[in-house]
C-alpha positions as CSV (number, residue, x, y, z in Angstrom):
1,M,0.2,-30.3,1.9
2,H,3.0,-32.9,1.3
3,S,5.6,-30.5,2.7
4,R,4.9,-28.0,0.0
5,T,4.4,-24.3,0.5
6,D,2.6,-22.0,-1.9
7,T,3.3,-18.3,-2.4
8,V,0.2,-16.1,-2.5
9,L,0.6,-12.7,-4.2
10,K,-1.5,-9.8,-2.8
11,P,-1.9,-6.3,-4.1
12,V,0.2,-3.7,-2.3
13,S,-0.2,0.1,-2.2
14,Y,2.6,2.5,-1.4
15,Y,1.9,6.1,-0.2
16,E,4.5,8.8,-0.5
17,F,4.6,11.9,1.7
18,I,7.1,14.8,1.6
19,A,8.0,16.5,4.8
20,V,10.4,19.2,6.0
21,L,12.2,18.4,9.2
22,E,14.7,20.9,10.6
23,N,15.2,22.5,7.2
24,V,15.8,19.1,5.5
25,R,13.3,17.6,3.0
26,V,12.5,13.9,3.4
27,K,10.2,11.5,1.7
28,V,8.3,9.1,3.9
29,I,6.9,5.9,2.4
30,V,3.9,4.1,3.9
31,K,2.9,0.5,2.8
32,Q,-0.5,-1.1,2.8
33,V,-1.1,-4.8,1.9
34,D,-4.5,-5.6,0.3
35,G,-6.8,-3.4,2.5
36,G,-4.9,-4.1,5.7
37,E,-3.4,-1.5,8.1
38,K,-1.0,1.1,6.8
39,F,2.5,0.9,8.3
40,F,5.8,2.8,8.0
41,W,8.1,1.5,5.3
42,S,10.9,3.9,4.7
43,I,12.3,7.4,5.1
44,I,14.5,8.8,2.3
45,P,16.3,12.2,2.5
46,Y,16.4,14.4,-0.6
47,W,20.0,14.9,-1.7
48,K,22.1,15.5,-4.8
49,I,25.8,15.3,-5.7
50,D,27.6,18.6,-5.7
51,S,29.3,19.0,-9.1
52,V,32.3,20.9,-7.7
53,N,33.6,18.5,-5.0
54,S,31.4,15.4,-5.6
55,R,29.9,15.4,-2.1
56,R,26.3,14.8,-1.0
57,L,24.2,17.9,-0.5
58,L,20.9,17.7,1.4
59,H,18.1,19.7,-0.1
60,S,16.6,22.3,2.3
61,G,12.9,23.0,2.7
62,D,13.1,25.9,0.3
63,P,12.5,24.7,-3.3
64,E,13.5,28.1,-4.8
65,S,17.1,27.8,-3.5
66,D,17.4,24.0,-4.2
């Protein structure tokens, strides 16, 4: 109306899943906007910084050794 746009805010839900793929743990994020379809949003590898040489280390699928 009169060249004006309005922004409508809707509730958003995020779902987090943890998976082990080829001995690497990853976090998969799925997004759902206000009762609509769920869709893939992001994939995040689990990693930490090695204190000895300051390099990235990916966590394996074995929580005891990580």
